[in-house]
C-alpha positions as CSV (number, residue, x, y, z in Angstrom):
1,M,0.0,0.0,0.0
2,R,2.8,2.4,0.9
3,K,4.7,1.6,-2.3
4,S,1.6,2.3,-4.5
5,I,1.0,5.7,-2.8
6,F,4.7,6.6,-3.3
7,I,4.5,5.6,-7.0
8,L,1.3,7.6,-7.4
9,S,2.8,10.7,-5.8
10,V,5.9,10.5,-7.9
11,L,3.8,10.2,-11.1
12,L,1.7,13.2,-10.1
13,L,4.9,15.2,-9.4
14,A,6.3,14.2,-12.8
15,L,3.1,15.2,-14.6
16,G,3.1,18.5,-12.8
17,L,6.7,19.3,-13.8
18,S,6.1,18.2,-17.4
19,A,3.1,20.6,-17.6
20,C,5.3,23.5,-16.4
21,A,8.0,22.6,-18.9
22,K,5.8,23.1,-22.0
23,A,6.2,26.3,-24.1
24,P,3.6,28.9,-23.3
25,V,0.8,29.4,-25.8
26,K,1.3,32.4,-28.0
27,P,-1.0,35.2,-26.8
28,V,-4.0,36.0,-29.1
29,N,-3.4,39.7,-28.9
30,S,0.3,39.8,-29.6
31,P,2.2,43.0,-30.5
32,E,2.4,41.9,-34.1
33,V,-1.4,41.4,-34.3
34,Q,-1.9,44.8,-32.7
35,R,0.5,46.4,-35.2
36,D,-1.3,44.8,-38.2
37,H,-4.7,46.0,-36.9
38,A,-3.3,49.6,-36.5
39,H,-1.9,49.6,-40.0
40,E,-5.3,48.4,-41.4
41,A,-7.1,51.0,-39.5
42,Q,-4.7,53.7,-40.6
43,D,-5.1,52.6,-44.3
44,E,-8.9,52.8,-43.9
45,L,-8.7,56.3,-42.5
46,S,-6.4,57.4,-45.2
47,S,-8.6,56.1,-48.0
48,G,-11.6,57.8,-46.3
49,V,-9.8,61.2,-46.2
50,R,-8.8,60.9,-49.8
51,K,-12.4,60.5,-50.9
């Protein structure tokens, strides 16, 4: 019984550490995306002013 609890705790610890070792997910609203949106908005405004 003691050995199975020890093995289970080691497995849970290993799973926890492996979850922390993964690369973070790229944020949805990254600086590149914000920059692209800003350029699109500026283009729209410029074309509206030209009309």
